[in-house]
N, C-alpha and C positions, 0 to 999 in steps of 0.2 A: 597837506590833509590829502588824502586818497580818496578821489571820489567813484571809484569803483564800485559799480553796483554788484551785489550777489548774484551768481547768476541760478534763476530757479527754474530753468525750462526741463526738456527732454534730453535723454540722448540722440545725437546727431548725426555720430558717425561711431565704427567700428573699425580696427586698427587691426587684422589678420596676419598670424603669423602664414608660411608655407609647410614645410613638412613636418608633418607630425599633426598639424593643426588642421590645415584641407586638404591635403596630398600629401600621398604617400604613409599608408598606416604604418606607424611602428618607428617615423624616422629613418627609416634602413638605409639608403643611401646613401648619406653623407660618414655613416660608420663605416659601410662596404670599402667605402671608397679609402679611407682614411688608417683602415687596418690594413687594406691592399698597398698602399703608401709605403709605410715602414715595413712589412713584409719585404715590398720590394728593396730597401734597404739591408736585409737581414735582421731585422728589429719583429719582435712577434708583440705587439700590444694585444688586449684584451678590448673586448666592446666595449667593458665596461668605464676602461680607462679612456678610451675614444670618447666615450660619451659625457665623460663628466663635465666639459664647458657646453655641450652643446648651442647653440644659437648665434654664437660670434661670429665675425667675421672668420669666414676658414682660416686666411693666413692667420689672423690671430687664436684661431681652434689651435693649428696646428704649433705653435708656440706652447700655448700651451700645455700641450700634449708631451712635448721636450722638455716641458717644465719638473713633470712625473718623479719623482724621485729614481723610482726603476728605469724607465723608461732615460733619465738622463746618466744613469749608472751604461745602461746598456750601450749607449751613444759613445759614450768615453771610452765604453770598451774596446766596440769595432773601429771607432776612430780617431780615437786617442788624443781628443781635446773636447773638451763643453761645444754643446752645440750654438752655433752663434747667429747673428740675422741674417747674414750672406746663405746660409743656411738651409735656414726658413725661408728666404726667397726662394732657392732651389728648389724646394721641399713642395713649395706652395705654384711653382711655374709648373711641378712635376704631375700637381693635383686635378690642377686646370682641366686636361683634357679627358684623364682618369673619369672625372666626375662628370663631363657633360658626355662622356660615352653610356655610362649606366643612367640618367636621367631620366629618359623618356621609359624607360622599363619602372621607374618607381615614381611616374606622373600621376597615377590615377588618383582619382579623385574620392577625396573618405566618404562615405557613405551619409548620405543629409545634408553635406555641405550646400547642393543647389539649393535647398528647401529653406536652409535655416538661413542662408542669405538671401533669399527671395521675402523672405518673412524679416528679416531686420529694414528691409528694404519698403516692407509696406507699412513701416513706423514710420518712415521719414528718415531714415537713415541711410548715410555716402558709405561705400564700403572702401576702406585703404588695406596694405597690406603691407610689411615689412622682412626681412630677410636677414640668414647671412652669406647666402650667395652672393656672388656679382653678378654682375647685371647679364653679362653672356649665359650664363646659367638661369637665374631671372625670365630669360625671353623665350627660354625653353620649357621651362614653366608655364607660361603666360598663354604660348603657344596652345599645349598639351591641355590646358588647364578648361580655353576659348572653345576646344571641341567639346569638350565635355560638356560645358555650361556654367561654367562660373569663370566672369571676369570682373575685376574690381575695378572702383570709377579710378583708385589709383594704386601704383605696385613701386615701392620705391625699393633699392639697394644703398650697401653702403658707396660704391661707389657714386650716387647719386648726391649723398648725406653728409662727405667727407670722412665720418665714422661710423659704426657699428654698436653693436651693443656693448655693454648696458646705456653709451650715452642716449639721449634721447631725441639725436638729433632727426631720423629716422622717419622719427612719430612727428617732429614739425616741420618737417619738410611736405607729410601727409597731411598736413594740417593746411598750411600752403596753397597745396597742388586741389583740396577740395571745399578750401574757403570754408574751414568749420573752425570756431572758437567757440568759446574759450577752452582750453583742455580739459573740463571735467566734464564738457560734452563728449567727450571720445572713451569708450573704453577699448582697453589691447587685450587682445585673445591670444594664449601662446602656449607653446607645450613644454618651457626650458625655466628655469630659474633667470637666465639672462632675458628671457622676454617679459616675465614680472617685473624684475628689476628695469628694462627700459619703460617699461609702461606708467611706473612709479616715480622714474626722474622724471619723466614727459610730465606729470601733473596728473595722469588719466587714470580713469578705473581698472583695477590688471585685475585678468578671469586666466585660472589656468587652466589646461584640458592632461586629460590623466590618462587614459584607456589608450589612445587614439595616436599618442607620442613618445616623446624620449624617455618619461619615467620608465616605462614599461618594453617598448622598441620593440615591439611583435607585433604580426600581421594580426589582422582582424581573424582568419581563420586558427590561427594556433595558440588566439588567446582565448577565444570561446574553444578549444578543444580542453582545457586547465578543468580540472574537479571547480566548483565552484566557490572552495572553502581559499583555490590556493588563487584564483581572479579575485575576490576580496581583500585578501593577503597584499598583496602587489598594489591593487585601486587604493587602500590606505594607505600603502607606505608614500606611494604617488601624491597624494593629495597632501599628506603632511611635510613633504620635501618645498611641492610649492606654497602651501601656507606659510611655513618657517622664512620663505623668501617673500614673505608680504603682500600675497595672493589677495586677494578681499574678498571671492571668492573661486571656486575650484569645479568642473565638470568632468564629466567622462568623457565628451566628446560634442562636437560643436551645436550637434541638434539637440542640444539640451540648454543650449544657450536662453531662450524666452523668456521663463522664470528668473533668472538674472535680474536681466534687461527691465523685470517689472516692477524690481527690487529697486536698483539704482535707481530708473526713473520714480520712483517716490523718494528718497532718500535726496534726489535733487532737489525734487517740489518741497524738501522739509528746509533748505536750506544748505545741506551735506555736502560736502567736499573731499573725493577721496584721502 
């Protein structure tokens, strides 16, 4: 018989995504590089196709694009055979330097992030992070984020954990590095379906972010240049997709996280789990 007690404390840590959640409003860097990567091979993919599986380890993301029926057909027409694992490896090798070249341009902090992080720390929470980027790419983001006032207590990439999203390993590695337990004391925050799946698979609370991330895919200026009705339609559609993925809560941007944390703390106090 298990002697484990039900956890009835407060949230103790947040695991934040990078592009589209804390930096790079609209998660533009990976999309632009992926579109350019395939263009160099004579294949025109759309931004919608590039965004379909955003949040995955970038090699896995490339493989998922090649599985899209239209893209696979274009590849076969151009190359003469279906894409193989070696093709994915070659594309990923080409992707890495292209992504590194543009990361600095797209590493600006999203408005309100430093303040939201400090408010979480004031609650006694530690700050972890996960990403679909490689360690080399993540180090670029860490350096640039630090210069802008954001330094997470832990930063984990798929290289560190053996696999990326939707597996929970990066969340578990954060738990180890932050020395925080149990997993229901964590909230995982991100802008993609893969982020939500990662958090749920880890046994954490999952919070989706809509306006600043992949679901809308626009700079802050471009989004707020839209008519109000169009803004609301995009937000509503993005919220629905992240809720359908299983998100416990969905917010527009990280600076709206505090009421959600209050609500989760109340649920934990009642003995609820994610």
